[in-house]
C-alpha positions in Angstrom: 47.6 -52.7 75.1 45.9 -52.1 78.4 49.3 -52.2 80.2 50.7 -49.6 77.8 47.7 -47.3 78.6 48.3 -47.8 82.3 52.0 -47.1 81.9 51.3 -43.9 79.9 48.8 -42.7 82.6 51.4 -43.3 85.3 54.0 -41.4 83.4 51.7 -38.5 82.8 50.6 -38.4 86.5 54.2 -38.6 87.6 55.2 -35.8 85.2 52.3 -33.6 86.4 53.2 -34.2 90.1 56.8 -33.3 89.3 55.7 -30.1 87.6 53.5 -29.1 90.6 56.4 -29.7 93.0 58.7 -27.7 90.8 56.1 -24.9 90.7 55.9 -24.8 94.5 59.6 -24.7 94.8 60.0 -21.9 92.4 57.1 -20.0 94.1 58.8 -20.3 97.5 62.1 -19.3 96.1 60.7 -16.1 94.5 58.8 -15.1 97.6 61.8 -15.7 100.0 64.2 -14.0 97.6 62.1 -10.9 97.5 61.6 -10.8 101.2 65.4 -10.9 101.7 66.0 -8.3 99.1 63.5 -5.9 100.7 64.0 -7.0 104.2 63.4 -3.6 105.8 60.1 -3.0 104.1 58.8 -6.5 105.0 60.1 -6.2 108.6 58.1 -3.0 109.0 54.8 -4.7 107.9 55.6 -7.7 110.1 56.0 -5.2 113.1 52.6 -3.7 112.2 51.1 -7.2 112.3 52.9 -7.7 115.6 51.3 -4.6 117.1 47.9 -5.7 115.8 48.5 -9.1 117.4 49.4 -7.5 120.7 46.3 -5.4 120.7 44.0 -8.3 119.9 45.6 -10.5 122.6 45.3 -7.8 125.2 41.7 -7.1 124.3 41.0 -10.9 124.7 42.8 -11.0 128.0 41.0 -7.9 129.3 37.7 -9.5 128.3 38.6 -12.7 130.1 39.9 -10.8 133.2 36.9 -8.5 133.5 34.5 -11.4 132.9 36.2 -13.7 135.4 36.4 -10.9 138.0 32.6 -10.5 137.7 31.3 -14.1 137.5 34.2 -16.4 138.5 32.7 -17.5 141.8 29.3 -18.3 140.3 30.9 -20.0 137.2 32.9 -22.3 139.5 30.1 -22.9 142.0 29.9 -26.6 143.2 26.2 -26.7 142.5 23.9 -27.6 139.6 21.2 -25.0 140.2 21.1 -21.5 141.7 17.8 -20.5 143.2 16.7 -16.9 143.3 13.8 -15.0 144.7 11.1 -14.7 142.1 10.8 -11.5 140.0 14.2 -10.0 140.7 15.6 -10.6 137.1 18.2 -13.1 138.5 20.0 -10.3 140.4 21.9 -11.7 143.3 22.0 -8.5 145.3 18.2 -8.0 145.0 17.2 -11.6 145.8 16.2 -12.6 149.4 15.5 -16.2 150.5 14.9 -17.3 154.0 16.1 -20.5 155.7 12.5 -21.9 155.7 12.5 -21.6 151.9 15.8 -23.4 151.7 14.4 -26.2 153.8 11.4 -26.5 151.4 13.9 -26.8 148.5 15.8 -29.5 150.4 12.7 -31.7 150.8 12.0 -31.8 147.0 12.7 -35.2 145.6 15.9 -35.3 143.6 17.8 -32.7 145.6 21.1 -34.0 147.1 22.3 -31.0 149.0 21.6 -27.3 149.4 23.4 -24.3 150.9 22.7 -20.7 151.5 24.9 -18.0 150.0 24.9 -14.4 151.2 26.9 -11.6 149.7 28.2 -8.1 150.8 31.4 -6.1 150.6 34.1 -5.3 153.1 37.7 -4.1 153.3 40.8 -6.0 154.3 43.3 -3.8 156.3 46.8 -5.3 155.9 49.0 -4.7 158.9 52.3 -4.3 156.9 51.7 -0.9 155.5 50.0 -2.1 152.3 46.9 -0.4 150.9 43.5 -1.5 152.1 41.8 -4.0 149.6 38.1 -4.0 149.0 36.7 -7.5 148.8 33.5 -9.4 148.3 32.5 -10.9 151.6 30.5 -14.1 151.0 28.8 -16.1 153.6 28.5 -19.8 153.0 27.5 -22.9 155.0 30.5 -25.1 155.9 30.4 -28.4 154.0 27.4 -27.3 151.8 27.2 -26.2 148.2 28.6 -22.7 147.9 31.7 -23.3 149.9 34.8 -23.2 147.7 37.4 -25.9 147.8 40.6 -25.1 149.9 43.6 -26.0 147.8 45.8 -25.1 150.7 44.8 -25.4 154.3 41.4 -26.8 155.3 37.7 -26.2 154.8 35.6 -24.0 157.1 34.6 -25.4 160.5 31.6 -24.4 162.6 29.0 -21.9 161.4 30.0 -19.3 164.0 33.8 -19.8 163.7 36.0 -16.7 163.3 37.8 -18.1 160.3 37.9 -17.5 156.5 38.9 -19.0 153.2 40.5 -16.5 150.9 40.9 -16.8 147.1 44.1 -16.5 145.2 43.3 -12.9 144.2 43.4 -11.9 147.9 46.7 -13.7 148.3 48.2 -11.8 145.3 47.1 -8.4 146.7 47.7 -8.8 150.4 50.3 -11.5 150.8 48.1 -13.3 153.3 48.3 -17.1 153.7 47.1 -20.0 155.7 47.7 -19.3 159.4 47.6 -15.5 159.1 45.1 -13.3 160.7 42.8 -11.3 158.4 41.5 -7.9 159.6 38.2 -6.8 158.1 37.0 -3.2 158.4 33.2 -3.0 158.4 30.7 -0.1 158.8 28.3 -0.9 161.7 25.8 1.9 161.7 27.8 5.1 161.5 31.0 3.6 163.1 33.9 1.6 161.8 34.6 -1.8 163.5 37.4 -4.2 162.9 37.0 -8.0 163.0 39.9 -10.5 163.2 39.5 -13.8 161.3 41.9 -16.7 161.0 42.8 -17.7 157.5 42.3 -21.5 157.4 42.3 -22.1 153.6 43.2 -20.6 150.2 41.1 -21.3 147.1 41.8 -20.5 143.5 40.5 -17.4 141.8 36.9 -16.8 142.8 36.3 -13.2 141.9 32.8 -11.7 142.4 31.5 -8.3 141.2 35.1 -7.4 140.1 36.5 -8.0 143.6 38.6 -10.7 145.2 36.6 -12.9 147.6 36.7 -13.8 151.3 34.5 -16.7 152.4 33.3 -17.0 156.0 30.7 -19.2 157.8 27.2 -17.8 157.3 26.6 -16.8 160.9 30.0 -15.1 161.1 29.1 -13.3 157.9 25.9 -12.0 159.4 27.9 -10.6 162.4 30.7 -8.9 160.4 28.9 -7.6 157.3 28.3 -3.9 157.0 25.0 -2.9 158.6 22.8 0.2 158.5 22.3 -0.1 162.3 23.4 -2.3 165.2 20.0 -4.1 165.2 20.2 -5.0 161.5 20.9 -8.7 161.9 19.1 -11.9 161.1 17.0 -12.9 164.1 15.2 -16.0 164.9 15.7 -19.2 162.9 14.7 -17.8 159.4 18.2 -16.5 158.4 18.0 -14.5 155.2 20.5 -15.1 152.3 20.6 -13.9 148.7 20.5 -17.2 146.8 20.5 -21.0 147.5 22.9 -23.3 145.8 21.4 -26.7 144.9 23.3 -29.9 144.1 21.2 -32.6 142.4 21.2 -36.3 142.6 21.1 -36.5 138.8 22.8 -33.4 137.4 21.9 -34.2 133.8 18.2 -33.7 134.5 18.7 -30.1 135.8 16.0 -28.6 133.5 13.3 -31.0 134.8 14.4 -30.4 138.4 14.3 -26.6 137.9 10.7 -26.8 136.8 9.9 -29.2 139.7 11.4 -26.8 142.2 9.5 -23.8 140.9 6.3 -25.9 140.9 6.6 -27.3 144.5 8.2 -24.2 146.2 6.5 -20.9 145.7 8.2 -17.6 145.1 11.5 -18.9 143.6 13.2 -19.1 140.2 15.7 -21.9 139.6 18.4 -21.7 136.8 21.7 -23.3 135.9 25.0 -21.7 136.7 25.5 -20.4 133.1 22.2 -18.6 133.1 23.0 -17.3 136.6 26.3 -15.7 135.8 25.2 -14.4 132.4 22.5 -12.5 134.2 25.1 -10.6 136.3 24.5 -6.9 135.7 26.7 -5.5 132.9 28.3 -8.9 132.0 26.7 -9.3 128.6 27.1 -5.6 127.7 30.8 -5.6 128.8 31.6 -8.8 126.9 29.8 -7.5 123.8 31.7 -4.2 123.8 35.1 -5.9 124.1 34.2 -8.5 121.4 33.2 -5.6 119.1 36.6 -3.9 119.6 38.4 -7.2 118.9 36.4 -7.7 115.6 37.2 -4.2 114.5 40.9 -4.8 115.2 40.7 -7.9 112.9 39.1 -5.8 110.2 41.7 -3.1 110.5 44.4 -5.8 110.3 42.8 -7.1 107.0 42.8 -3.6 105.6 46.4 -2.9 106.6 47.8 -6.1 105.2 45.7 -5.9 102.1 46.7 -2.3 101.4 50.4 -3.0 101.9 50.5 -6.0 99.6 48.3 -4.3 97.0 50.8 -1.5 96.8 53.6 -4.1 96.5 51.7 -5.7 93.6 51.2 -2.5 91.7 54.9 -1.6 92.1 56.0 -4.9 90.5 53.5 -5.3 87.7 56.3 -5.0 85.1 58.3 -7.8 86.8 55.2 -10.0 86.9 54.6 -9.4 83.2 58.2 -10.4 82.5 57.9 -13.6 84.5 54.8 -14.5 82.6 56.4 -13.6 79.3 59.3 -16.1 79.9 57.0 -18.9 80.8 56.1 -18.6 84.5 52.6 -20.0 85.1 49.9 -17.9 86.7 49.7 -20.6 89.4 53.4 -20.2 90.3 53.1 -16.4 90.6 49.9 -16.6 92.7 51.5 -19.1 95.0 54.6 -17.0 95.4 52.5 -14.0 96.4 50.3 -16.0 98.8 53.3 -17.7 100.4 54.9 -14.3 100.9 51.8 -13.0 102.6 51.6 -16.0 104.9 55.2 -15.9 105.9 55.2 -12.2 106.8 51.9 -12.5 108.6 53.1 -15.5 110.6 56.3 -13.7 111.5 54.3 -10.7 112.8 51.9 -12.9 114.8 54.8 -14.8 116.4 56.6 -11.6 117.4 53.4 -10.1 118.7 52.5 -13.2 120.7 55.9 -13.4 122.4 55.9 -9.7 123.0 52.5 -9.9 124.7 53.6 -12.7 126.9 56.7 -10.8 128.1 54.7 -7.6 128.6 52.1 -9.4 130.7 54.8 -10.5 133.1 55.3 -6.9 134.1 51.7 -6.2 135.1 50.6 -5.9 138.7 48.0 -8.4 140.0 45.5 -5.6 140.4 45.0 -5.4 136.6 42.1 -7.5 135.3 44.1 -9.1 132.5 44.1 -12.9 132.2 45.7 -14.8 129.4 44.1 -18.2 128.9 45.2 -20.9 126.5 41.8 -21.2 124.8 41.3 -17.4 124.1 45.0 -16.9 123.1 44.9 -19.8 120.6 41.7 -18.7 119.1 43.0 -15.2 118.7 46.2 -16.4 117.1 44.4 -18.7 114.7 42.2 -15.8 113.6 45.2 -13.5 113.2 46.9 -16.1 111.0 43.9 -16.0 108.7 43.8 -12.2 108.3 47.0 -12.2 106.1 45.6 -14.5 103.4 42.2 -12.7 103.6 43.9 -9.3 103.3 46.1 -10.4 100.4 43.3 -11.9 98.2 42.9 -8.6 96.3 46.6 -8.5 95.4 46.6 -12.1 94.3 43.5 -11.4 92.1 45.4 -8.5 90.5 48.4 -10.7 89.8 46.1 -13.3 88.1 44.8 -10.6 85.7 48.2 -9.2 84.7 48.8 -9.5 80.9 52.4 -9.8 79.9 52.3 -7.5 76.9 50.3 -4.8 78.7 52.6 -5.0 81.8 55.7 -4.6 79.6 54.2 -1.7 77.7 54.3 -3.6 74.5 50.5 -3.8 73.8 50.9 -1.4 70.9 
């Protein structure tokens, strides 16, 4: 008796599974058949989705490019803490720390290494007829935190050496490389002066304040940086920098170390790298503006796709009623509509993604547009979701269609 009941349940389960598979097959057949029959109409909506995809991806790339150009150097800094002068709202350009303050930081228990970082701006004058390029001129201590890694060439040598490490952005804009001579134009008082530095290394992208970066030994920086007057130089042994980069013996305990530094060294504020670059003037506001534009684009995409498929649904209410009248289940019809939405949306996203990739190859390196795998994948995943979200209303309408009413036979 029990074996008969088990056999009956198995047969019922098998029959239900077959029916579900059959319903899915019928739904896919109906959706693909309609797409092929009205291919022009569906191709147009796919192209609209492709344009929305392109817009979203370029907004994401612009957000990444502008953000990286503003904070890339600080974000990639080979340090665990960044120390600012107290009460400057973590603004690098307003912060001033002397070498004596750095030595006090070095003596705090738990500090592994420290390095001064000084910033200004200058202009590279290429000798091959190219336009001059404004750059961030950053003074660092050779071998100390703050100096970027040289992926080609070597690191900086002595503190007074006439040499520089350039980032990849400088290479892209000027064509300079290891072994070339870099010519910097700097305002000294009221006159222009030119300084020749040997390029000894090339780092990856290290943009700062929306400019490519040139890294020089600290004392060389003090000599070539723009000055209000010829006497405007660091004198004595207390060389002034903007911030101090600190590498810790135990990086995981950076919060306790930041509090210890502020307690033992007066007049400073110590924060981690993330806090430091998020405090860059305009960074949060810029990111918020671009993110808002991207969210509104997603919303527009939902409205466009939802509106199109809603019109499609209203135009074929009679056909839906006929399908229900001859025995098609509500589940089959809803699945057919949803699969149609997903297919068209996916086609549009794929076209838009490949179009964006090809279009990005034509842009000059001066444009702050950077496509990263993480931002592109998250944008594509969100775009694949807007189709089903936009089509929910049309699916809901399909579920409420009454066969007799749809066929005009309610009387």
